[in-house]
N, C-alpha and C positions, 0 to 999 in steps of 0.2 A: 516427718515429725514436726515441721513448722506449724502445721495446722493444729496439732495437739497442743503445742506450746501456746499458741494464740488462744485456744479454748480455755486452757488453764488460767490464763491471765484475766479471763472474763467470767470467773465463776460466780460473781455476785450479781450478774445481770439476769434478767428474766427473758426467756425465749418463748415466742409464740409457736405452739405446736398443735393448734386445734385441728389442722388438716390431717395430722398424723395419728393423734391419740384421742381426739375428741375432748381434750382438756385445754382450757384457755391459757393458763399460766403455770409453767413448770420451772423450778429453779434451774439455772444453767448447769449447776453442779451435776444434776442427773444426766444431762446430755454429755457433759465432759466425762463423767464416769463411764458411760457407755462407749464413748469414743476411745478413751484410754484402754478399756478392756478389749475393744475390737482391734486396736492397734497392737496390743500385746499378743493377742491370738494370732494375728496375721504374721507378726514377727516370729512367733514360735512355730508357726506352720511352714515358714520358709525352709527350704532345703539347706543342707550343710554339705560338707565335702563328700566325695564319693566313698563308698564302703570299700575297705580292703577285702580282697577275695583271694583265698588260697585254693588251688585245684591240684588234687593228688591223683595220679594215674600212671599206669605203665605207658611209656611214650610210643605206642604202636601208631602206624599211619592212620588207622581208624579213629583211635582216641584223640590224636592230634587234630584231626578234621572236626570231630565233635566239639572239642574245646574252642577251636577257631570259630565255629558257627555260634557257639554260645557268647563268645566275646564280641563278635561282629553283629549279630542279629538280635541280641537282647540287651537290656540295660543292666545286666548282672554286674559287670565290672565298672559301670558308671552309676550304680544305684545310689541315689541321694535321697534318703528318707526325709520327710518333714522333721524339723528339729524336735518336735514333741515325740516322735516315734523312734528316736535314737535310744531312748531309755528302754531297758529290757522289759519293764513291767507295763509301761504305756503302750508299747508296740504290741505286746501280747494281748492286753485287754482290748485294744482297739480292734485287733484282728477278730476277736471273739464277739465283741459287743458294739463296736463303733461303726461298722459298715453294714450296709444292707443292699447287696447287688439285686438286680431284678430276679424274680423267680422264673427259671426256665419252664417251658411247657412240657413237663414230664408226663408220661403215662405209666401207670402202676401195674406191675405183675407180681404175683405171689408164688412163692415156692414152699411146698411142704417139706419138712425135714424128717429124717428117719425116726427121730425121737418124739414126733408129734408137734414139733415147733413150726414157726412160720417166719419166713424171710420176705421182706418187701424189697423189690427192685424198682427203682425209678429210672425210666429210660427216656432219653431225649434223642429222637431220631434226627438224622442229618437232613440238610436241605434236599429237595428233589434232585435226582440225578438222571442223566441220560442213559438209555439202554446200553450204550457202548462203553460207559464209564466202568472203571474197575470197582469192585466191591469196596465200600467205605471201611476205614479203620474203626474198630470198636474199642473204646477206652473205658476200662473198668475203674471206677473211683471208689476208694475205701476210706471212709471218714475215721476220725479219731474216736476216743473212748465214748461209748454210749451215744453216738451221734448219728446223723442222718443227712438226707439231701437238703435239709433246711440250713445247714452250716454255710456261712458266707463264702468260705474258700471253695466249697463244693459247687455252689451256684455260679461263682465267678469262672471257675475252670470249665464247668459244663458249657457255659456260654462261649468261652474261648474256643473250645473244641468244636462246637457247632459252627462257629465262624470259619473254621478250617475244613468244614464238610465232613466231620467225623461224628459217629454215634457215641453217646456216653451212657453207661449203665452204672447207676449208683447202688451199691450194696448197703442198704440200711442195716444197722445192727438189730438183733432181736429185741423187741419191746420198744424200739425207737421208731415212732411213726407207724408202728404196726402193733397188732395185738400180741401180747406175750402168752403163748399157749403151753410152754414147757419150762422146766426149771433150768434154763440156760439163757444167758444174756450175752453181753460183751465178754470176750475173752482175749487176753493179751497176746496169745500165740496160737491157739487152736485154729487150724486152717480148713476145717470141714465145711463151714458155711461159705467160704470163698470158693472152695472146690465146687460146691453146688451151683454157685453163680456162674462160674466159668463153664461148667457143663451145659447150663442153660444157654449161654451165649454161643457155644459151639453148635448146639442143636438148632438154634433159631437163625444164626448167621454163619453158616458153615464155610462160606467162601472167603470171607475177609479176615485179615490179620487181627490179633487181639493184643493190646498193651494194657498196662495197669499203672495207677498212681495211688499212693496212700499217704496218710498224714498222721503224725503223732503216734499213738499206740496202734492205730491201724497200719502204720508203716512197719511196726514190729511184726505184725501178722503177715503182711505181704512179703517182707524180706525173708521171713522164715519159709514161706511158701516157695519163693524163688530158689531157695537153697535145698529144698526137700522135694516136694511133689513135682515141681516143674523140672527137676533133674532126675526123676525116677524113671528109668528105662522101662520098668514094668507097669507103669501107670498109664491109663488112657489119657492123662493130662500132660504127658511128657512134652515139654517145650510148647505148651498151649499158649503161654504168655511169651511173646516175642521180645519184649523190652519192658522195663519198669523204671519208675521214678518214685523216690520217697522223700518226704520232707519231715524234719524235726523228729527223727527216730531217736530213741534212747539206747538201743542196741542190746544192753544187758539189764534185765529186770532188777537184779539185785542192787545195781547202782541207783535205780530209782527209789527202791525202798530205803536205802541209806540216806537219800536226800530228804526224805520225809521228816527227819529229825532236825534239819537246818531251820533256823528262825525265819529266814527270808522266804522259805518254802511254805510256811503255814497257810497263807491265803489260797495257794494252789492246792495244797493238801485238802483243805476243807471243800474246795470246789470240785475236785476230783471225786472225793467221797460222796458228795451230794449227787453228782451225775451218775456215779456207779450204782447208787441205790435206786435211782428213779425208776428204771424198768421193772425192778422187783416189786414195786408197790402195786403193780397191776395183778400180780399172781395171788389167787385166793389162798388163805392160810392152809386149807385142807389139802391143796395140791402139793405143798411141801411134804406132808406126811405120805400122800399117795406116791410121790416120787422116791420115797425111801431116803430122804435127806436127813442127815444126823443133826439138823438144826431147824428151828421154827422160823417163821417169817419175822416175828417180834425180835428174836435173838439176832437175826441177820441185820435188821434195820436199826438195832440198838448199838451196833458197832461204832466206836468213837474214833477209830483210826482206819486208814485204808488197809494197813497191814493186818489189823484185826479182822476187818471185813473180808479180805481176800483169804486169810488163813482159815476162816470159817467155812467158806464154800468152794473155793477153787480146787483144792486137793480132792475133796469128796466127789465133786462132779466129774472131774477129768481123770480120776484114777491115780493120783499121786499120794505118796505117804506123808508128804509135808509140803509146806509152801516153798521151802528152800529147794526141794526136788523139782517142784513145778517151775520155779523161776529159772533154774538151770536148764531144764529141757525146753522151755518155751522162749528163751532169749534168742532173738534173731541173729545177734552177733556171732553165735556159735556156728552159724551156717553160711556166713559170708564167703568162706573159702570154696564153697561148692557151687556158687552161682556161675553159670556159663552162658547167660544171655546178657545183652547190653543193659547195664544197671547204673543209674545215676542216683546218688544219695546226697541230699543237701541239708546242711545245718547252719545255724547262726551262732556265733560265739556269745552273743548277748541273750540267748535263749535261757530263761531262768530254769527251764526243765532239762537242759542239756548237761549230762554228767561231765565232770571235769576230766575223767579218765577216757572219755569216748574219743576225743580228738586223735590222740596218738594211736589208739586201738584201731580206728577205722582207717587212718592214714596208712598204717602198716598193711592192712588188707588190700587197700586200693593200689599200693605200689607192688604188691605181690600177685594180684589177680587182674589180668588184663581186661576183664569184662566189667570192672567196677571203676567208676569215676566218682571221687569224693570232692564235693564243693563245700567250702566253709567260708561264710561271709562274716564280716564284722558286725553288721546290723541285720535285723530281720525279726528278732524275737521268736516266739513259738508260733509257727504257722502264720507268719505275718508278711513281711516283705512288701508292705503297702507303699505306694508311690505318692498318693494324694491323701491329705488329711480331710479336705472338704470334697465330698463326693456327691455328684448328682445322681439320682436313682436311675435315670434312663440314659446316662452317658457312659463313656468308656473309662471314667475315672475309677471305677471299681476294679478294673483289671490290675493285677499286681505282678511282681517279678516271677512268681511261681507259674502264672499263666504263660508268660513269655518263655521261660526255661522249658516247661513241659512241651509246648507245641513245637518249639525249635528242635528239641532233642528228638521227638518222635518223627518230625518231618524229615530230619536228616537220616535217621536210621531207616525210615521207610523207603527213601529214594536213593540212598547212597551206600547201603550195606546189603549183605546177602542174608541177614537174619530174619527178614520177613519172608515167610514161605507161603506158597499157595496152599490153602487149607484143603 
């Protein structure tokens, strides 16, 4: 800061900057202003104390080993976010808008759905392997609301999995980076599209184990799947997913609807409503009538709140009598007690979308169900947990704590438990 003080004392001088800007004489105040702003940014970007972390689980030998690995081989318990990212809103906005990891070299596959829809899968194949090597792990990635493989957290984790020699398959939501062909888009809990993606993975890569990771509202869908179809003895997908990790799940949909009325939530409410509407803009107005929907395209896009938007289309499309009935049936928290595969769920206390009631609710399930480990951090925001404020596009700075947790958890379960079975 001595340099800044010296510059401030010389604000009336003129500095030669022709080599820098092509301008001969610029008041030193401009240089001082830039220096001060730069110094403030550097100060704010510096890290603070490590985040407090609570881990809730049944203390079985297996769970203790997982927790030990997470403590020793990740920065989870030593996570020091840049000072700017300790704020709930800045960490959440930065995670969504402030970082741009390199785009993995995905190749695209399309799946037709029974209702005439289209699902896009973006696949990043693992590095070349020897003939004697075991089949690689396949990691299914499920993005948040109306999102796709363009999301920064998806790109970063796909690259991290690739570095571990694993394959990643991103299930893009309908109408997101794909053509919308039917009157269905993102759904908070319906698992039919995930099931189609898993059947494709089983068919194309029958020998290797399959795991899954999901984020935000995608986490609600995957969690519900893990407690329903994945545990259905009569299903061809019984125990198809050997282990799963979720980030920033809200668990109970009704809690989310209640948060819509809170003043601090308004910016997120507007953003969620905008992104929820986006895929529907592709569908021609006449297709609404052809699909037998009790609303028009104009009526749906005119909804001024997320609750109004959801009430208009979700019960009608998915066969519920009301939005309340839909929310109760599709809330993943209802199915946590049925999960019987290794399941790690991670939230941050400063996540502006994390319901206040959720902490005690999930803690109780984690201490009752030995298959669940619940990690709650002090900082991280919503799908954030970034370690670096300044990130170079082609460097490792884009990797975050989620990448570390995910790869460490799957590596441990893959090599040290009996949950991974020969397919």
